[in-house]
A tleap script that builds the chain and sets N, CA, C and O, in Angstrom:
source leaprc.protein.ff14SB
mol = sequence {
  NMET ILE LYS MET GLU ARG THR CYS SER SER
  LEU ARG CYS ASN VAL MET TYR ASN GLY LYS
  LEU ILE GLY ARG MET GLU GLY VAL SER LEU
  THR GLN TRP PHE LEU LYS ASN LYS TYR SER
  TYR LYS GLY SER PHE SER LYS PHE ILE ALA
  GLU ASN PRO ALA ASP SER ARG SER GLY ILE
  THR VAL ASP ILE ILE PHE LEU ASP ARG LYS
  LEU ILE ALA LYS ASN ALA LYS ILE GLY TRP
  ILE ARG ALA PRO GLY LYS ASN GLY THR PHE
  GLN ALA SER LYS ILE GLU TYR TYR ASP THR
  CASP
}
set mol.1.N position { 12.866 -12.915 -24.264 }
set mol.1.CA position { 13.272 -14.246 -23.856 }
set mol.1.C position { 13.448 -14.265 -22.324 }
set mol.1.O position { 14.078 -13.379 -21.745 }
set mol.2.N position { 12.879 -15.287 -21.695 }
set mol.2.CA position { 13.003 -15.479 -20.275 }
set mol.2.C position { 13.963 -16.641 -20.068 }
set mol.2.O position { 13.782 -17.708 -20.653 }
set mol.3.N position { 14.979 -16.441 -19.241 }
set mol.3.CA position { 15.928 -17.499 -18.979 }
set mol.3.C position { 16.261 -17.542 -17.487 }
set mol.3.O position { 16.735 -16.560 -16.916 }
set mol.4.N position { 16.003 -18.698 -16.866 }
set mol.4.CA position { 16.332 -18.844 -15.472 }
set mol.4.C position { 17.848 -19.097 -15.345 }
set mol.4.O position { 18.366 -20.046 -15.934 }
set mol.5.N position { 18.532 -18.280 -14.607 }
set mol.5.CA position { 20.004 -18.380 -14.520 }
set mol.5.C position { 20.443 -19.204 -13.332 }
set mol.5.O position { 21.131 -20.211 -13.502 }
set mol.6.N position { 20.059 -18.797 -12.117 }
set mol.6.CA position { 20.557 -19.445 -10.939 }
set mol.6.C position { 19.497 -19.481 -9.867 }
set mol.6.O position { 18.604 -18.635 -9.833 }
set mol.7.N position { 19.597 -20.464 -8.988 }
set mol.7.CA position { 18.751 -20.504 -7.818 }
set mol.7.C position { 19.603 -20.795 -6.628 }
set mol.7.O position { 20.639 -21.446 -6.768 }
set mol.8.N position { 19.219 -20.341 -5.452 }
set mol.8.CA position { 19.863 -20.697 -4.212 }
set mol.8.C position { 18.818 -20.682 -3.116 }
set mol.8.O position { 17.745 -20.096 -3.257 }
set mol.9.N position { 19.151 -21.324 -2.047 }
set mol.9.CA position { 18.221 -21.348 -0.890 }
set mol.9.C position { 19.001 -21.388 0.395 }
set mol.9.O position { 20.192 -21.701 0.417 }
set mol.10.N position { 18.315 -21.067 1.456 }
set mol.10.CA position { 18.958 -21.027 2.797 }
set mol.10.C position { 17.866 -21.345 3.792 }
set mol.10.O position { 16.710 -20.943 3.662 }
set mol.11.N position { 18.307 -22.103 4.813 }
set mol.11.CA position { 17.355 -22.442 5.903 }
set mol.11.C position { 16.997 -21.227 6.746 }
set mol.11.O position { 15.858 -21.097 7.195 }
set mol.12.N position { 17.961 -20.336 6.964 }
set mol.12.CA position { 17.726 -19.178 7.822 }
set mol.12.C position { 18.481 -17.975 7.281 }
set mol.12.O position { 19.652 -18.087 6.916 }
set mol.13.N position { 17.813 -16.816 7.226 }
set mol.13.CA position { 18.370 -15.551 6.787 }
set mol.13.C position { 18.044 -14.453 7.785 }
set mol.13.O position { 16.989 -14.482 8.420 }
set mol.14.N position { 18.950 -13.476 7.929 }
set mol.14.CA position { 18.639 -12.308 8.728 }
set mol.14.C position { 17.947 -11.280 7.827 }
set mol.14.O position { 18.172 -11.241 6.617 }
set mol.15.N position { 17.095 -10.444 8.451 }
set mol.15.CA position { 16.362 -9.417 7.710 }
set mol.15.C position { 16.711 -8.049 8.338 }
set mol.15.O position { 16.541 -7.832 9.538 }
set mol.16.N position { 17.208 -7.131 7.472 }
set mol.16.CA position { 17.621 -5.808 7.913 }
set mol.16.C position { 16.683 -4.797 7.276 }
set mol.16.O position { 16.265 -4.938 6.126 }
set mol.17.N position { 16.356 -3.738 8.086 }
set mol.17.CA position { 15.532 -2.649 7.648 }
set mol.17.C position { 16.196 -1.374 8.143 }
set mol.17.O position { 16.337 -1.182 9.351 }
set mol.18.N position { 16.613 -0.483 7.216 }
set mol.18.CA position { 17.322 0.768 7.513 }
set mol.18.C position { 18.539 0.493 8.381 }
set mol.18.O position { 18.798 1.243 9.322 }
set mol.19.N position { 19.292 -0.558 8.091 }
set mol.19.CA position { 20.531 -0.889 8.803 }
set mol.19.C position { 20.335 -1.566 10.134 }
set mol.19.O position { 21.318 -1.812 10.834 }
set mol.20.N position { 19.129 -1.877 10.516 }
set mol.20.CA position { 18.877 -2.554 11.784 }
set mol.20.C position { 18.299 -3.925 11.570 }
set mol.20.O position { 17.479 -4.137 10.677 }
set mol.21.N position { 18.733 -4.862 12.399 }
set mol.21.CA position { 18.220 -6.230 12.311 }
set mol.21.C position { 16.781 -6.232 12.866 }
set mol.21.O position { 16.584 -5.874 14.027 }
set mol.22.N position { 15.801 -6.617 12.088 }
set mol.22.CA position { 14.384 -6.594 12.549 }
set mol.22.C position { 13.821 -8.000 12.706 }
set mol.22.O position { 12.740 -8.158 13.274 }
set mol.23.N position { 14.524 -9.038 12.217 }
set mol.23.CA position { 14.016 -10.380 12.387 }
set mol.23.C position { 14.758 -11.369 11.492 }
set mol.23.O position { 15.896 -11.126 11.090 }
set mol.24.N position { 14.112 -12.469 11.191 }
set mol.24.CA position { 14.701 -13.511 10.367 }
set mol.24.C position { 13.652 -14.161 9.499 }
set mol.24.O position { 12.454 -14.095 9.776 }
set mol.25.N position { 14.125 -14.783 8.452 }
set mol.25.CA position { 13.262 -15.547 7.552 }
set mol.25.C position { 13.785 -16.992 7.554 }
set mol.25.O position { 14.984 -17.236 7.682 }
set mol.26.N position { 12.854 -17.931 7.408 }
set mol.26.CA position { 13.223 -19.318 7.328 }
set mol.26.C position { 12.737 -19.860 5.990 }
set mol.26.O position { 11.728 -19.415 5.444 }
set mol.27.N position { 13.495 -20.845 5.472 }
set mol.27.CA position { 13.102 -21.490 4.239 }
set mol.27.C position { 13.084 -20.569 3.033 }
set mol.27.O position { 12.112 -20.556 2.277 }
set mol.28.N position { 14.152 -19.795 2.843 }
set mol.28.CA position { 14.232 -18.784 1.797 }
set mol.28.C position { 14.810 -19.360 0.501 }
set mol.28.O position { 15.840 -20.035 0.518 }
set mol.29.N position { 14.157 -19.094 -0.589 }
set mol.29.CA position { 14.690 -19.481 -1.898 }
set mol.29.C position { 14.715 -18.249 -2.815 }
set mol.29.O position { 13.829 -17.397 -2.740 }
set mol.30.N position { 15.723 -18.164 -3.668 }
set mol.30.CA position { 15.929 -17.026 -4.527 }
set mol.30.C position { 16.258 -17.498 -5.936 }
set mol.30.O position { 17.067 -18.408 -6.120 }
set mol.31.N position { 15.624 -16.872 -6.937 }
set mol.31.CA position { 15.849 -17.252 -8.297 }
set mol.31.C position { 16.280 -16.026 -9.102 }
set mol.31.O position { 15.643 -14.976 -9.011 }
set mol.32.N position { 17.339 -16.142 -9.881 }
set mol.32.CA position { 17.809 -15.054 -10.743 }
set mol.32.C position { 17.294 -15.311 -12.142 }
set mol.32.O position { 17.599 -16.345 -12.737 }
set mol.33.N position { 16.510 -14.377 -12.680 }
set mol.33.CA position { 15.949 -14.494 -14.021 }
set mol.33.C position { 16.589 -13.451 -14.938 }
set mol.33.O position { 16.962 -12.369 -14.486 }
set mol.34.N position { 16.715 -13.779 -16.223 }
set mol.34.CA position { 17.118 -12.774 -17.216 }
set mol.34.C position { 15.891 -12.522 -18.053 }
set mol.34.O position { 15.425 -13.406 -18.773 }
set mol.35.N position { 15.363 -11.308 -17.961 }
set mol.35.CA position { 14.087 -10.980 -18.606 }
set mol.35.C position { 14.173 -9.576 -19.194 }
set mol.35.O position { 14.471 -8.612 -18.488 }
set mol.36.N position { 13.912 -9.476 -20.478 }
set mol.36.CA position { 13.884 -8.184 -21.186 }
set mol.36.C position { 15.184 -7.407 -21.000 }
set mol.36.O position { 15.192 -6.228 -20.645 }
set mol.37.N position { 16.306 -8.135 -21.262 }
set mol.37.CA position { 17.657 -7.537 -21.201 }
set mol.37.C position { 18.127 -7.039 -19.820 }
set mol.37.O position { 19.043 -6.221 -19.736 }
set mol.38.N position { 17.505 -7.528 -18.756 }
set mol.38.CA position { 17.965 -7.184 -17.416 }
set mol.38.C position { 17.690 -8.367 -16.491 }
set mol.38.O position { 16.878 -9.245 -16.785 }
set mol.39.N position { 18.403 -8.355 -15.355 }
set mol.39.CA position { 18.222 -9.422 -14.400 }
set mol.39.C position { 17.071 -9.076 -13.422 }
set mol.39.O position { 16.860 -7.917 -13.062 }
set mol.40.N position { 16.374 -10.086 -13.029 }
set mol.40.CA position { 15.300 -9.979 -12.046 }
set mol.40.C position { 15.538 -11.012 -10.954 }
set mol.40.O position { 15.888 -12.156 -11.242 }
set mol.41.N position { 15.348 -10.612 -9.706 }
set mol.41.CA position { 15.575 -11.508 -8.570 }
set mol.41.C position { 14.305 -11.654 -7.773 }
set mol.41.O position { 13.822 -10.717 -7.138 }
set mol.42.N position { 13.769 -12.884 -7.828 }
set mol.42.CA position { 12.508 -13.168 -7.129 }
set mol.42.C position { 12.697 -14.313 -6.191 }
set mol.42.O position { 13.479 -15.228 -6.449 }
set mol.43.N position { 11.981 -14.263 -5.100 }
set mol.43.CA position { 12.132 -15.334 -4.090 }
set mol.43.C position { 10.897 -15.565 -3.255 }
set mol.43.O position { 9.896 -14.862 -3.391 }
set mol.44.N position { 10.978 -16.544 -2.401 }
set mol.44.CA position { 9.887 -16.851 -1.475 }
set mol.44.C position { 10.501 -17.307 -0.180 }
set mol.44.O position { 11.679 -17.659 -0.110 }
set mol.45.N position { 9.657 -17.292 0.867 }
set mol.45.CA position { 10.074 -17.723 2.183 }
set mol.45.C position { 8.943 -18.475 2.836 }
set mol.45.O position { 7.779 -18.258 2.498 }
set mol.46.N position { 9.262 -19.360 3.771 }
set mol.46.CA position { 8.232 -20.145 4.431 }
set mol.46.C position { 7.784 -19.492 5.737 }
set mol.46.O position { 6.666 -19.732 6.193 }
set mol.47.N position { 8.649 -18.661 6.351 }
set mol.47.CA position { 8.257 -17.962 7.590 }
set mol.47.C position { 9.066 -16.727 7.787 }
set mol.47.O position { 10.286 -16.743 7.622 }
set mol.48.N position { 8.387 -15.616 8.152 }
set mol.48.CA position { 9.041 -14.346 8.463 }
set mol.48.C position { 8.757 -14.060 9.900 }
set mol.48.O position { 7.606 -13.818 10.262 }
set mol.49.N position { 9.773 -14.079 10.743 }
set mol.49.CA position { 9.612 -13.840 12.179 }
set mol.49.C position { 10.282 -12.513 12.486 }
set mol.49.O position { 11.507 -12.401 12.470 }
set mol.50.N position { 9.437 -11.482 12.775 }
set mol.50.CA position { 9.940 -10.163 13.068 }
set mol.50.C position { 9.866 -9.920 14.580 }
set mol.50.O position { 8.959 -10.395 15.262 }
set mol.51.N position { 10.858 -9.158 15.082 }
set mol.51.CA position { 10.886 -8.846 16.520 }
set mol.51.C position { 9.653 -7.975 16.870 }
set mol.51.O position { 9.034 -8.163 17.917 }
set mol.52.N position { 9.311 -7.028 15.985 }
set mol.52.CA position { 8.140 -6.201 16.150 }
set mol.52.C position { 7.077 -6.640 15.119 }
set mol.52.O position { 7.326 -6.529 13.918 }
set mol.53.N position { 5.932 -7.120 15.541 }
set mol.53.CA position { 4.963 -7.624 14.588 }
set mol.53.C position { 4.531 -6.609 13.514 }
set mol.53.O position { 4.062 -7.011 12.449 }
set mol.54.N position { 4.681 -5.319 13.776 }
set mol.54.CA position { 4.361 -4.267 12.782 }
set mol.54.C position { 5.286 -4.312 11.578 }
set mol.54.O position { 4.925 -3.860 10.492 }
set mol.55.N position { 6.485 -4.863 11.776 }
set mol.55.CA position { 7.477 -4.954 10.635 }
set mol.55.C position { 7.166 -6.116 9.724 }
set mol.55.O position { 7.706 -6.179 8.619 }
set mol.56.N position { 6.318 -7.037 10.138 }
set mol.56.CA position { 5.988 -8.184 9.313 }
set mol.56.C position { 4.749 -7.858 8.482 }
set mol.56.O position { 3.628 -8.225 8.835 }
set mol.57.N position { 4.982 -7.152 7.356 }
set mol.57.CA position { 3.861 -6.713 6.562 }
set mol.57.C position { 4.275 -6.695 5.052 }
set mol.57.O position { 5.460 -6.667 4.720 }
set mol.58.N position { 3.304 -6.710 4.205 }
set mol.58.CA position { 3.535 -6.591 2.756 }
set mol.58.C position { 3.954 -5.167 2.433 }
set mol.58.O position { 3.530 -4.227 3.106 }
set mol.59.N position { 4.778 -5.000 1.415 }
set mol.59.CA position { 5.195 -3.697 0.941 }
set mol.59.C position { 6.411 -3.142 1.589 }
set mol.59.O position { 6.896 -2.110 1.126 }
set mol.60.N position { 6.955 -3.731 2.624 }
set mol.60.CA position { 8.163 -3.239 3.283 }
set mol.60.C position { 9.395 -3.598 2.461 }
set mol.60.O position { 9.448 -4.694 1.903 }
set mol.61.N position { 10.347 -2.748 2.370 }
set mol.61.CA position { 11.580 -2.990 1.610 }
set mol.61.C position { 12.729 -3.248 2.578 }
set mol.61.O position { 13.092 -2.388 3.380 }
set mol.62.N position { 13.297 -4.464 2.486 }
set mol.62.CA position { 14.293 -4.934 3.430 }
set mol.62.C position { 15.511 -5.453 2.674 }
set mol.62.O position { 15.469 -5.607 1.453 }
set mol.63.N position { 16.594 -5.723 3.398 }
set mol.63.CA position { 17.731 -6.462 2.881 }
set mol.63.C position { 17.722 -7.846 3.530 }
set mol.63.O position { 17.620 -7.961 4.751 }
set mol.64.N position { 17.828 -8.885 2.720 }
set mol.64.CA position { 17.822 -10.240 3.223 }
set mol.64.C position { 19.239 -10.822 3.122 }
set mol.64.O position { 19.791 -10.928 2.027 }
set mol.65.N position { 19.817 -11.193 4.253 }
set mol.65.CA position { 21.185 -11.672 4.312 }
set mol.65.C position { 21.200 -13.193 4.406 }
set mol.65.O position { 20.760 -13.768 5.402 }
set mol.66.N position { 21.701 -13.826 3.378 }
set mol.66.CA position { 21.846 -15.306 3.325 }
set mol.66.C position { 23.154 -15.618 4.093 }
set mol.66.O position { 24.247 -15.386 3.577 }
set mol.67.N position { 23.033 -16.123 5.279 }
set mol.67.CA position { 24.191 -16.355 6.155 }
set mol.67.C position { 25.146 -17.402 5.615 }
set mol.67.O position { 26.361 -17.211 5.669 }
set mol.68.N position { 24.621 -18.509 5.092 }
set mol.68.CA position { 25.452 -19.588 4.602 }
set mol.68.C position { 25.927 -19.437 3.192 }
set mol.68.O position { 26.762 -20.225 2.748 }
set mol.69.N position { 25.430 -18.449 2.451 }
set mol.69.CA position { 25.833 -18.206 1.057 }
set mol.69.C position { 26.716 -16.970 0.856 }
set mol.69.O position { 27.295 -16.777 -0.213 }
set mol.70.N position { 26.808 -16.154 1.878 }
set mol.70.CA position { 27.550 -14.881 1.810 }
set mol.70.C position { 27.033 -13.977 0.682 }
set mol.70.O position { 27.793 -13.462 -0.138 }
set mol.71.N position { 25.705 -13.809 0.681 }
set mol.71.CA position { 25.155 -12.904 -0.285 }
set mol.71.C position { 23.932 -12.191 0.343 }
set mol.71.O position { 23.299 -12.693 1.272 }
set mol.72.N position { 23.641 -11.022 -0.199 }
set mol.72.CA position { 22.589 -10.138 0.286 }
set mol.72.C position { 21.636 -9.805 -0.842 }
set mol.72.O position { 22.068 -9.355 -1.903 }
set mol.73.N position { 20.375 -10.015 -0.639 }
set mol.73.CA position { 19.383 -9.585 -1.580 }
set mol.73.C position { 18.974 -8.161 -1.173 }
set mol.73.O position { 18.237 -7.973 -0.205 }
set mol.74.N position { 19.450 -7.185 -1.909 }
set mol.74.CA position { 19.286 -5.777 -1.582 }
set mol.74.C position { 17.937 -5.254 -2.031 }
set mol.74.O position { 17.425 -5.634 -3.084 }
set mol.75.N position { 17.362 -4.367 -1.207 }
set mol.75.CA position { 16.084 -3.679 -1.528 }
set mol.75.C position { 15.033 -4.709 -1.939 }
set mol.75.O position { 14.389 -4.570 -2.979 }
set mol.76.N position { 14.867 -5.742 -1.114 }
set mol.76.CA position { 13.857 -6.781 -1.394 }
set mol.76.C position { 12.505 -6.285 -0.897 }
set mol.76.O position { 12.315 -6.065 0.299 }
set mol.77.N position { 11.573 -6.112 -1.822 }
set mol.77.CA position { 10.221 -5.636 -1.494 }
set mol.77.C position { 9.329 -6.881 -1.260 }
set mol.77.O position { 9.174 -7.731 -2.137 }
set mol.78.N position { 8.760 -6.948 -0.059 }
set mol.78.CA position { 7.884 -8.087 0.275 }
set mol.78.C position { 6.605 -7.907 -0.507 }
set mol.78.O position { 5.903 -6.908 -0.349 }
set mol.79.N position { 6.301 -8.884 -1.358 }
set mol.79.CA position { 5.102 -8.842 -2.200 }
set mol.79.C position { 3.817 -9.114 -1.418 }
set mol.79.O position { 2.868 -8.331 -1.458 }
set mol.80.N position { 3.811 -10.205 -0.731 }
set mol.80.CA position { 2.645 -10.581 0.090 }
set mol.80.C position { 3.118 -11.512 1.213 }
set mol.80.O position { 4.110 -12.228 1.069 }
set mol.81.N position { 2.398 -11.486 2.317 }
set mol.81.CA position { 2.581 -12.426 3.412 }
set mol.81.C position { 1.264 -13.043 3.775 }
set mol.81.O position { 0.292 -12.329 4.020 }
set mol.82.N position { 1.206 -14.342 3.818 }
set mol.82.CA position { -0.034 -15.030 4.246 }
set mol.82.C position { -0.043 -15.035 5.784 }
set mol.82.O position { 0.930 -15.449 6.415 }
set mol.83.N position { -1.113 -14.586 6.354 }
set mol.83.CA position { -1.224 -14.337 7.793 }
set mol.83.C position { -0.926 -15.537 8.716 }
set mol.83.O position { -0.071 -15.390 9.589 }
set mol.84.N position { -1.559 -16.692 8.587 }
set mol.84.CA position { -1.325 -17.734 9.595 }
set mol.84.C position { 0.113 -18.297 9.574 }
set mol.84.O position { 0.732 -18.430 10.630 }
set mol.85.N position { 0.636 -18.620 8.410 }
set mol.85.CA position { 1.919 -19.239 8.333 }
set mol.85.C position { 3.099 -18.305 8.171 }
set mol.85.O position { 4.250 -18.721 8.304 }
set mol.86.N position { 2.811 -17.010 7.877 }
set mol.86.CA position { 3.811 -16.009 7.634 }
set mol.86.C position { 4.705 -16.326 6.476 }
set mol.86.O position { 5.855 -15.888 6.459 }
set mol.87.N position { 4.221 -17.081 5.490 }
set mol.87.CA position { 5.004 -17.332 4.310 }
set mol.87.C position { 4.661 -16.285 3.252 }
set mol.87.O position { 3.599 -15.666 3.313 }
set mol.88.N position { 5.561 -16.085 2.277 }
set mol.88.CA position { 5.276 -15.101 1.251 }
set mol.88.C position { 6.317 -14.998 0.176 }
set mol.88.O position { 7.151 -15.893 0.037 }
set mol.89.N position { 6.296 -13.923 -0.598 }
set mol.89.CA position { 7.243 -13.706 -1.709 }
set mol.89.C position { 7.899 -12.338 -1.612 }
set mol.89.O position { 7.419 -11.457 -0.899 }
set mol.90.N position { 9.026 -12.165 -2.352 }
set mol.90.CA position { 9.684 -10.903 -2.429 }
set mol.90.C position { 10.354 -10.782 -3.801 }
set mol.90.O position { 10.535 -11.761 -4.525 }
set mol.91.N position { 10.717 -9.519 -4.126 }
set mol.91.CA position { 11.452 -9.213 -5.326 }
set mol.91.C position { 12.574 -8.251 -4.960 }
set mol.91.O position { 12.311 -7.174 -4.424 }
set mol.92.N position { 13.832 -8.623 -5.243 }
set mol.92.CA position { 14.972 -7.819 -4.886 }
set mol.92.C position { 15.447 -7.011 -6.129 }
set mol.92.O position { 15.254 -7.417 -7.275 }
set mol.93.N position { 16.070 -5.863 -5.839 }
set mol.93.CA position { 16.571 -5.028 -6.945 }
set mol.93.C position { 17.964 -5.502 -7.423 }
set mol.93.O position { 18.295 -5.355 -8.599 }
set mol.94.N position { 18.778 -6.071 -6.510 }
set mol.94.CA position { 20.098 -6.563 -6.903 }
set mol.94.C position { 20.576 -7.528 -5.801 }
set mol.94.O position { 20.019 -7.639 -4.709 }
set mol.95.N position { 21.683 -8.226 -6.205 }
set mol.95.CA position { 22.342 -9.202 -5.310 }
set mol.95.C position { 23.764 -8.673 -5.113 }
set mol.95.O position { 24.436 -8.256 -6.056 }
set mol.96.N position { 24.195 -8.708 -3.841 }
set mol.96.CA position { 25.582 -8.337 -3.538 }
set mol.96.C position { 26.209 -9.454 -2.746 }
set mol.96.O position { 25.553 -10.075 -1.910 }
set mol.97.N position { 27.474 -9.715 -3.000 }
set mol.97.CA position { 28.283 -10.696 -2.272 }
set mol.97.C position { 29.096 -9.978 -1.231 }
set mol.97.O position { 29.539 -8.853 -1.464 }
set mol.98.N position { 29.307 -10.600 -0.080 }
set mol.98.CA position { 30.125 -10.019 0.978 }
set mol.98.C position { 31.108 -11.018 1.484 }
set mol.98.O position { 30.917 -12.226 1.340 }
set mol.99.N position { 32.167 -10.523 2.079 }
set mol.99.CA position { 33.207 -11.372 2.622 }
set mol.99.C position { 33.393 -11.004 4.080 }
set mol.99.O position { 33.497 -9.822 4.408 }
set mol.100.N position { 33.436 -11.996 4.966 }
set mol.100.CA position { 33.556 -11.730 6.409 }
set mol.100.C position { 35.003 -11.657 6.827 }
set mol.100.O position { 35.272 -11.387 7.998 }
set mol.101.N position { 35.944 -11.879 5.946 }
set mol.101.CA position { 37.354 -11.852 6.363 }
set mol.101.C position { 37.846 -10.425 6.520 }
set mol.101.O position { 39.008 -10.207 6.865 }
savepdb mol mol.pdb
quit
């Protein structure tokens, strides 16, 4: 049974790789699915702007920080990035909430 649980979106997110800020994503949406007795987190973005163009590639595993939602998509693997617009998809292994206080 496939069941869509929650969705959220953010206009701008920070992107971390090995604990370092490497860029940002714009127009990010995330969907939590319940599939085969486990949760799956899939999302898309409209633009990935990396400080180093070599970091903007498919297959890289990053953490995506939703600044306005106080949540982090951990170990998000970039599925594909379309070259001209830099839009694409990702799949995260888990979601963590954080508190800035």
